[in-house]
N, C-alpha and C positions, 0 to 999 in steps of 0.2 A: 504494500500500500504506500503510495507516495506521501511525502511529508507535506502537511498543510498548516503547521504551526502548533502552538501550545495552548492549552486551556489554562487560563489564569485561575488558580485555586488557592491563592494566598495573597494577602495584602502586602504592599510594599515591594513586590517583586519588580514591577515596572514603574520606573520613575520618568514618565514622559510628559513634558509640558506640551500643550497644544497651541501655542501662540502662532507658530509657523508650521504648516502642514502641507503635504502634497497629496493630491488625489492621483492615484496610480492605476492605470489601466494595463492589464496584461491580456494576452491572447487566451482564447477559450480552449477547451479540450473536447474531444468527441464531436457531437453534433452542435456544440455551442459555438456559433460563429460570432456572437456578441462579445465574448471575453468575460473578464472578471475585474472587479474594482476593489482596491484596498486603500486604506488611509495610512500615510507615512508621516512620522515626525522625526526630525533629526536629533531631537533632545535625548539625553541619556544614552547616547551611542547609536540611536536610530532604532525605531520600532515600527512595525507594520501591523495593522489591525484589519481583520476581515471576517466575514461570515460565510461558511460553506455548508452548513448542515453538519451531520455527524459522519465523518469519513470512516469510522469504524463499523458502521452499519450499512445495510444495503436496502434496496427497494424504498418503500415509503418510510421506513425507519431512519433513513438517511436525511429526511427532510427536516428533522429537528435536532439541533445540537448547539453547543456553546460556541460563541464567537471565539476566534483565536488570535494570537499575537505571535510575532516572529521578530527576532533580532535581524540585523543586516545579513549575518551569516546564514541564518535560517531562511531568509528571503531568497538568497542565492541557491540554497538547497531546494527550496520549494520550486523555483523556476526550473532547475535541472531535473528534478524527479518527476514533475508533472509535465515536462516538455513544453512549458509555456515560455513566452518571451514578453518583455516589457514593451508596450506600445507607446506610451507617453505618460508624462507627469504634468500636473497643473499645480503650481505653487499657490498657496492661499495664506492669508493672515487672518486669524480669528481674534476679534476684539475682546471676547470673553473666554480666554483659554481655560480658566479654572472651571467654568460652567461646562465647557465641552468635555474636560477630563472627568468631572463628576458624572456626567451623563454616560461617557464611555465606560467608566467603572461599573455603572448599573447595567449596561448592556452586556458586559463581559461576565457578569454574575448570573445572568438569566439565559435559559435556552431560547434560541431564536428559531422560529418556524419559517423555513424556506418555502416561499410560495411562487417561485419562478419569476413572474413579472411584478406583482404588487409588493412583495416583501422580500426583496433580493439584496444582493451586495450593494447595489446603487442606493437603495433606501437606507441601508445601514450607514453608509458614508454620509449621505445627505442629512440624516438625523443628528449625527455628531456635529457636523458643520453648523447646522441650524441652532443647536444648543449653545454653540460657541459664538453666536451672533454673526456668523458668516452668511454671505448671500449667494454662494455657489449652489446651483441646483442643476440637475440634469434635465434636458429637454427630451431625453430618451432613456429608457431603462436598459439600453444596450451600451455597456461600458465603452466599447470601441467608438461609438458615436458621441457618447456623453462627454468625453474629454477632448473632442476635436475643437479647433478654434472656431469661434463664431465669425460670422461675416464681418461684424464691426471690428473684431480683432485683426482679421486679415486686411481690412481696409487701412486700419491704423498702422500696421506693419508696413504696408505698401507706401503710405505717405511718409513715414519716417525714413524708409529707404530712398524715396525720391528726394526728400529734403536734403538728406546726407549727400546724395549725388550732386545736387545743385550747388551746395556749399563747396564740395570738392572741385567742381568745374571752375568756379570763380575764386577759389583759394581763400574763402572766408573762414577764419578760425572759428571753431565752435567752443 
């Protein structure tokens, strides 16, 4: 069975502040074309949090399990053993990191019922971000799409590139 992280079964094991986080999309496995979403914080050496159901059970029993966490080394192992690859990261700042962490601790202590679309890995990450006062939300429950650049972000990147080129052509210092 591939590694999917650890169940947090004791207080004080994970010391992860959530002021700065990354929404991390990885590829899917089997028939899952949409991929999977995790939340990463670089604090405390780096921790990843996600919900997968219970990897030790099969069938409908797999649909309910504790959310899991991984260190950076654990994340590399997870990618290797599941055959997934990282698609992209979206950095975010949470204005209420303590509220996000408190909410995350509550989620890690309760079993999560995996319901494919309405109660999946995207919902897990969105709930933590919302608890921390963040405004990132997915317009799709498909992680591969959820982390893509929006049209406005693409336009902004294009304008910055164009402005930089114009300054370069005319030798204007920035």
